[in-house]
C-alpha positions as CSV (number, residue, x, y, z in Angstrom):
1,M,11.2,-7.5,11.8
2,T,7.9,-7.1,13.5
3,G,4.7,-6.3,11.6
4,S,0.9,-6.2,12.0
5,E,-0.4,-9.3,10.1
6,W,1.0,-11.5,7.4
7,F,-0.4,-10.8,3.9
8,G,-1.7,-14.3,3.4
9,S,-4.0,-13.9,6.3
10,A,-4.9,-10.2,6.0
11,P,-4.5,-8.6,2.6
12,G,-3.5,-4.9,2.6
13,G,-0.6,-2.6,1.6
14,L,1.3,-2.7,4.9
15,N,1.0,-6.4,5.1
16,R,2.0,-7.0,1.6
17,Y,5.1,-4.6,2.1
18,F,6.1,-6.3,5.2
19,T,5.7,-9.9,3.9
20,D,7.5,-9.1,0.6
21,L,10.2,-7.3,2.2
22,Y,10.9,-10.1,4.6
23,S,10.9,-12.6,1.7
24,A,13.5,-10.4,-0.2
25,L,15.8,-10.1,2.8
26,A,15.4,-13.8,3.7
27,A,16.6,-14.6,0.1
28,R,19.9,-12.9,0.6
29,P,22.9,-15.1,1.8
30,D,24.5,-12.1,3.5
31,V,21.4,-11.3,5.8
32,A,20.1,-13.2,8.8
33,V,16.4,-12.3,9.3
34,T,13.5,-13.4,11.5
35,A,10.1,-11.8,11.4
36,A,6.8,-12.0,13.3
37,A,3.3,-10.9,12.8
38,F,-0.2,-12.2,13.4
39,G,-1.7,-14.9,11.1
40,T,0.0,-17.8,9.1
41,P,3.5,-16.9,8.3
42,P,5.4,-17.8,5.1
43,E,8.2,-20.3,5.3
44,G,10.7,-19.1,8.0
45,G,8.4,-16.5,9.5
46,R,6.8,-16.5,12.9
47,S,3.3,-15.9,14.1
48,W,2.1,-14.3,17.5
49,G,-1.3,-15.9,16.9
50,P,-4.3,-15.7,14.7
51,V,-5.7,-12.6,13.1
52,G,-8.4,-10.8,15.1
53,G,-9.5,-10.9,18.6
54,S,-8.7,-8.5,21.5
55,T,-6.4,-5.6,20.6
56,W,-5.1,-5.7,24.1
57,R,-4.4,-9.5,23.9
58,R,-2.6,-9.0,20.6
59,A,-0.5,-6.1,21.7
60,R,0.6,-8.0,24.9
61,A,1.5,-11.0,22.9
62,A,3.7,-9.0,20.7
63,Y,5.2,-6.9,23.3
64,L,6.3,-10.1,25.3
65,D,8.0,-11.7,22.2
66,R,11.4,-12.9,23.4
67,A,12.4,-15.0,20.5
68,R,15.0,-12.7,18.9
69,P,18.5,-14.2,19.0
70,G,21.7,-12.3,20.0
71,P,22.5,-8.6,19.2
72,V,20.1,-7.7,16.3
73,I,18.5,-4.7,14.6
74,L,14.9,-4.5,15.5
75,D,12.8,-3.3,12.5
76,R,9.3,-2.5,13.6
77,H,6.5,-1.9,10.9
78,F,3.6,-1.1,13.1
79,A,3.5,1.1,16.2
80,L,1.3,-1.1,18.4
81,Y,2.9,-4.5,18.0
82,G,6.4,-5.8,18.8
83,P,8.8,-6.0,21.7
84,P,10.8,-3.0,22.9
85,A,14.3,-2.4,21.7
86,R,16.8,-3.7,24.3
87,G,20.4,-3.6,25.2
88,G,21.3,-0.7,23.1
89,H,20.6,-2.5,19.9
90,P,19.6,-0.3,17.0
91,L,15.8,0.3,16.3
92,V,14.4,1.0,12.9
93,V,10.8,2.3,12.5
94,H,9.0,2.0,9.3
95,F,6.4,4.8,9.0
96,H,3.7,3.3,6.6
97,G,1.3,6.0,7.5
98,P,-0.2,8.1,10.4
99,W,-2.2,5.6,12.4
100,A,-4.0,8.1,14.5
101,A,-5.0,10.3,11.4
102,E,-6.2,7.2,9.6
103,S,-8.3,6.3,12.5
104,R,-9.9,9.7,12.7
105,M,-10.8,9.6,9.0
106,A,-12.3,6.1,9.6
107,G,-14.6,7.7,12.3
108,S,-12.7,7.0,15.6
109,G,-13.5,9.3,18.5
110,A,-11.2,12.0,19.6
111,L,-9.9,10.1,22.7
112,A,-9.0,7.0,20.7
113,V,-7.2,9.3,18.2
114,R,-5.1,11.0,20.8
115,A,-4.2,7.6,22.4
116,K,-3.1,6.2,19.0
117,F,-1.0,9.3,18.3
118,A,0.7,9.0,21.8
119,I,1.4,5.3,21.2
120,E,3.0,6.2,17.9
121,R,5.1,8.9,19.3
122,A,6.3,6.9,22.3
123,R,7.1,3.7,20.3
124,A,9.1,5.7,17.7
125,A,10.8,8.1,20.1
126,S,14.0,6.1,20.5
127,A,14.4,5.0,17.0
128,D,17.9,5.2,15.2
129,R,16.4,5.4,11.8
130,Y,12.8,6.0,10.4
131,V,11.9,4.6,7.0
132,V,9.3,6.2,4.8
133,L,8.3,5.5,1.2
134,S,8.1,9.0,-0.1
135,E,9.2,12.5,0.5
136,H,5.5,13.3,1.5
137,F,5.7,11.0,4.5
138,R,9.2,12.3,5.4
139,D,7.7,15.8,5.7
140,L,4.9,14.5,7.7
141,L,7.2,12.7,10.2
142,V,9.3,15.8,10.6
143,T,6.6,18.4,10.9
144,E,3.8,16.5,12.7
145,Y,5.7,14.0,14.8
146,R,8.8,16.2,15.3
147,I,11.3,13.5,14.1
148,R,14.8,14.8,13.4
149,P,15.2,15.0,9.6
150,E,18.7,13.4,9.6
151,A,17.3,10.1,11.0
152,V,14.7,9.7,8.2
153,R,15.4,7.5,5.1
154,V,13.3,7.5,2.0
155,L,13.4,4.0,0.7
156,P,10.9,3.3,-2.3
157,P,8.9,0.1,-1.9
158,G,9.3,-2.9,-4.2
159,V,6.9,-5.0,-6.4
160,D,6.9,-8.8,-7.0
161,L,7.7,-8.9,-10.7
162,A,7.0,-12.7,-10.7
163,R,3.6,-12.4,-9.1
164,F,2.4,-9.5,-11.2
165,R,3.4,-9.8,-14.8
166,P,1.8,-9.0,-18.0
167,R,-0.6,-11.6,-19.5
168,E,-2.3,-11.9,-22.8
169,A,-5.1,-9.3,-22.9
170,E,-8.6,-10.8,-22.2
171,H,-10.8,-8.2,-23.7
172,A,-14.2,-8.1,-21.8
173,A,-17.2,-8.8,-24.0
174,T,-19.0,-5.9,-22.4
175,G,-16.4,-3.3,-23.3
176,P,-13.2,-1.8,-21.9
177,V,-12.6,-2.1,-18.2
178,V,-11.3,0.3,-15.6
179,L,-10.0,-1.6,-12.7
180,C,-9.8,-0.1,-9.1
181,V,-8.2,-2.1,-6.3
182,R,-8.6,-0.4,-3.0
183,R,-9.6,-0.8,0.6
184,L,-13.2,0.6,0.7
185,E,-12.5,3.5,3.0
186,H,-13.6,7.1,2.6
187,R,-9.8,8.4,2.2
188,M,-9.4,6.2,-0.9
189,G,-11.4,8.5,-3.0
190,I,-13.7,5.8,-4.6
191,D,-16.7,8.2,-4.0
192,V,-14.9,10.8,-6.1
193,L,-14.3,8.1,-8.8
194,L,-18.0,7.2,-8.7
195,R,-19.1,10.8,-8.9
196,G,-17.1,11.1,-12.2
197,W,-18.1,7.8,-13.6
198,P,-21.1,9.1,-15.5
199,S,-18.8,11.4,-17.6
200,V,-16.7,8.4,-18.6
201,V,-19.8,6.4,-19.6
202,A,-21.0,9.4,-21.6
203,A,-17.7,9.4,-23.6
204,R,-17.4,5.6,-23.8
205,P,-21.0,4.1,-23.2
206,E,-19.5,0.5,-23.2
207,A,-17.0,1.2,-20.4
208,R,-17.2,-0.9,-17.2
209,L,-15.7,-0.1,-13.8
210,V,-14.7,-3.0,-11.6
211,I,-14.0,-2.3,-7.9
212,V,-12.0,-4.8,-5.9
213,G,-11.8,-4.7,-2.1
214,T,-13.8,-4.4,1.1
215,G,-14.0,-1.9,4.0
216,T,-16.2,0.3,6.2
217,A,-17.4,2.5,3.3
218,E,-18.6,-0.5,1.2
219,A,-22.4,-0.1,1.8
220,A,-22.3,3.7,1.1
221,L,-20.3,3.2,-2.1
222,R,-22.7,0.4,-3.3
223,E,-25.6,2.7,-2.7
224,Q,-23.8,5.5,-4.6
225,A,-23.1,3.2,-7.6
226,A,-26.6,1.8,-7.8
227,P,-28.0,4.2,-10.3
228,Y,-25.1,3.2,-12.7
229,G,-26.4,-0.3,-13.2
230,D,-24.0,-2.9,-14.5
231,T,-21.5,-0.3,-15.7
232,V,-20.1,-0.7,-12.0
233,T,-19.2,-4.0,-10.4
234,F,-18.0,-4.7,-6.9
235,E,-15.8,-7.8,-6.9
236,G,-15.1,-7.9,-3.0
237,K,-11.9,-9.7,-2.1
238,A,-9.7,-11.2,-4.8
239,T,-6.9,-13.7,-4.8
240,D,-3.7,-13.0,-6.6
241,D,-4.9,-15.4,-9.3
242,R,-8.1,-13.5,-9.7
243,L,-6.3,-10.2,-9.7
244,A,-4.1,-11.4,-12.5
245,Q,-7.2,-12.1,-14.5
246,L,-8.7,-8.8,-13.7
247,Y,-5.5,-7.0,-14.9
248,A,-5.5,-8.9,-18.1
249,R,-9.0,-7.8,-18.8
250,A,-8.4,-4.1,-17.8
251,A,-7.6,-1.3,-20.2
252,C,-6.2,0.8,-17.2
253,T,-6.4,1.0,-13.5
254,V,-7.2,3.9,-11.2
255,V,-5.9,4.8,-7.7
256,P,-8.2,7.8,-6.7
257,S,-6.9,8.5,-3.1
258,V,-7.7,11.8,-1.4
259,A,-5.7,11.6,1.8
260,L,-2.9,9.9,3.6
261,E,-1.3,7.9,0.8
262,G,2.3,7.0,1.5
263,F,3.1,5.6,-1.9
264,G,0.3,3.2,-3.3
265,L,1.8,-0.3,-3.8
266,I,-1.2,-1.0,-5.9
267,A,0.1,1.3,-8.6
268,L,3.4,-0.7,-8.8
269,E,1.5,-3.9,-9.1
270,S,-0.5,-2.6,-11.9
271,L,2.5,-1.4,-13.8
272,A,4.2,-4.8,-13.2
273,A,1.1,-6.3,-14.7
274,G,1.5,-4.1,-17.7
275,R,-1.4,-1.8,-17.0
276,A,-1.0,1.9,-16.6
277,P,-2.5,3.4,-13.4
278,I,-4.2,6.8,-13.4
279,V,-3.3,8.3,-9.9
280,T,-4.1,11.4,-7.9
281,D,-1.5,13.9,-6.6
282,C,-2.2,12.6,-3.1
283,G,0.8,11.9,-0.9
284,G,3.5,9.8,-2.4
285,L,1.3,8.4,-5.2
286,P,2.9,10.4,-8.0
287,D,6.2,9.0,-7.2
288,S,5.0,5.6,-8.7
289,V,4.4,7.0,-12.3
290,R,5.9,10.5,-12.6
291,A,9.1,9.2,-14.4
292,L,6.8,7.1,-16.8
293,D,4.1,9.6,-17.8
294,P,3.3,12.7,-15.7
295,S,-0.1,12.9,-17.5
296,L,-1.1,9.9,-15.4
297,I,-1.5,12.2,-12.4
298,V,-4.6,14.2,-11.8
299,A,-5.7,16.5,-9.1
300,S,-7.1,14.8,-5.9
301,G,-10.7,15.1,-5.3
302,D,-11.5,16.5,-8.8
303,A,-14.0,14.0,-10.2
304,E,-14.2,15.6,-13.6
305,A,-10.5,15.8,-14.2
306,L,-10.3,12.1,-13.1
307,A,-13.2,11.3,-15.5
308,A,-11.6,13.1,-18.5
309,R,-8.1,11.4,-17.9
310,L,-9.9,7.9,-17.7
311,A,-11.8,8.5,-21.0
312,A,-8.6,9.6,-22.6
313,A,-7.0,6.4,-21.4
314,L,-9.8,4.3,-22.7
315,D,-9.1,6.0,-26.1
316,G,-5.5,4.7,-25.9
317,E,-3.8,7.8,-24.4
318,I,-1.8,5.7,-21.9
319,P,1.7,4.0,-21.8
320,D,1.6,0.5,-23.5
321,P,2.2,-2.8,-21.4
322,A,5.8,-3.0,-22.4
323,R,6.5,0.6,-21.1
324,C,4.6,-0.1,-17.9
325,R,6.6,-3.4,-17.2
326,A,9.9,-1.7,-17.8
327,H,9.2,1.1,-15.4
328,A,8.0,-1.4,-12.7
329,R,11.3,-3.2,-13.0
330,T,13.0,-0.1,-11.4
331,F,11.1,-0.9,-8.2
332,S,12.0,-4.6,-7.7
333,W,12.0,-6.0,-4.3
334,A,15.8,-6.9,-4.7
335,A,16.5,-3.3,-5.1
336,A,14.4,-2.4,-2.2
337,A,16.2,-5.1,0.0
338,E,19.5,-3.7,-1.1
339,R,18.7,-0.2,0.0
340,H,17.6,-1.6,3.4
341,V,20.7,-3.7,3.9
342,A,22.8,-0.6,3.1
343,M,20.8,1.3,5.9
344,Y,21.2,-1.6,8.4
345,R,25.0,-1.5,7.8
346,E,25.0,2.1,8.7
347,L,23.8,1.3,12.1
348,T,26.2,-1.7,12.7
349,G,29.2,0.1,11.6
């Protein structure tokens, strides 16, 4: 397995997925697995070097990695990093999201976007299987990247049920809390959430919004939230222990993405912690909650619809912690690892 960064060194959805899938596969007695990425690895993992620094240096270090033993399946989780497949050994490409399109939305220039798209296409062209987290990204791979449909597998992600679990509710003295855990980027829709927040406060004046994360849009979002005073708090980065405390205080969570959402691991983490997430109908997000309660899904980009659903949630119109936890169990990492092993066995005959 080759990734981007280990989650312990660089938090984020892709890195969480890569790190947790590696751990789930490494725990199986019938699988021999190695994995490499940048940053400090977990036990048994390898590192190509520290997080940060020159992109060229990082790409070169990963490309020249020769530490793989014998005939193996190469499972690549980020287009830019990792050695090429060699000797006719099977190649699996995990498509976590369109790198080029995400860069365009983050403000990259046209030349950089075209270069990233070319790298994605070139690095994926020879793959034997492509893994996506949702039907939405399957369709994107087939239509935008011209990948043959029969080579794509939709394998839902997992969630660490031990790390994220229900705790005794810690009701905030200031009132019910809505928790939003996201990278602070424009495509995450936090600006939409903030536009609708006054309507939530009008319905529930004691409500508080806590936003966890950092990103390129942080300054703009803080400025947007300034008129709302202490009803909105920016938490910055949070450790898993701090997240557990925040989940315990939250009445519900919200994932307001407006573009390029493959699945939304954060929704599963919220469910595992016993808190229902209000999500948008963006990409694969609905897949996380549709079987639990379809009313948790609102139209992407609709600030008033989002606000109305949040106000209803604060009035108790949401699944209780036991139902949330039971639904999260259907997305265990053990189940995700089993689906991956079945795919690997297809390739090795």
